N, C-alpha and C positions, 0 to 999 in steps of 0.2 A: 504494500500500500504506500502511496506517496501523498504528501500534503504540501500545499504551497501556502505559506503564512506570511504575515507582515512581520517586519523586524520587531515591532511593538510587542508581539506575542511569543517571541523566541524563548524567553525565560520560562513562561508557563509550559511550553511544549518540551523544553529541556527537562523540567521537573517530571512531566508525564512519561516521556519516552526515553530518557537517558539516566534517570535516577531511580534508586530503590533505597528505602529506609533512610533517606536524607543524604545518601552518598551517590556519586557518579559511578555508573557502571563502565568499567574499562573496555567493555565490548563495543561501546559507542564509537563511531568513526566520524570524524569531521572531514568533509570533502568539499569540492567545488563542482557545481552543476553547470555544464556548458549550456548556453542559450543560443537560439537561432539569431543570426545577425552579429554574432561575436560577443565575447565577454563571458563572465562567470557569476553565478550566484552562490552565496554561502549555503551550506547544507550539512546535515548530519544523518547518520543511520543509527537508529536507536533500537529499543526492544523489539523483538520479533521481526527485525528487518524493516521496520517502518522508516521511510525516507521523509525527512522534513526539509523542504527547500524554502529559503528565506527570500521573499520578494523584496526587491529594492527598486527605486526609481530608475537607476542607471546601473546596468551590470558592471562589475569590476573588471579591469583589463586582464588580470592574470589569475590563474588558479591559486597561487600563493596569496595574492591580495584578498581573494574571497575567503579562503580558509582563515587568514589572519584577522579579517574583519569579524568573523564569528568568534574566534578565540578572544579578541579584545572585549567584546560584549560579555562573554562568559566570565572572563577574568574580573571585569568590573563588578558583575553580580556576585562573584565569589568574595571579593574584597568587601562588598556591602553586606555580606552574610545572607544574601537572598538565595544562593545555592551553595553547594559544597562540591568542589572539584576533587576532593579527596577520594581515594579508592575505597570501595566498599570493603570492610574488614574481611568478609568471607572470600573476596577475590584476591587478596594479597599474595597468597602462595598456592592457591588452588585447592586448599583444604579448609574444611569448616572446623576450626579449632574450638575445643570446648564442647563439641557435640558428641554424644555417644555414638559409637560406630555400630 
């Protein structure tokens, strides 16, 4: 499934599709979506392969600039404690420590 959203809603969608228990899932992938006519839009792939593409007035010129634009927004939200970019504790080494086997 793919969704195209406004930059205004990217934090809400990050919380829904890229986080669990208040932590970012490290299976989330930030990428750049090419658009017709040239340029790139920031995007990420979250839970269950859901693609979230961030609509902008003008596409960014390079893949790197599109990925960095999304990272900048996410980092700002992390600094403001609106999201956590910390790895989920159960993802740190691939095992669920403290749980009975």
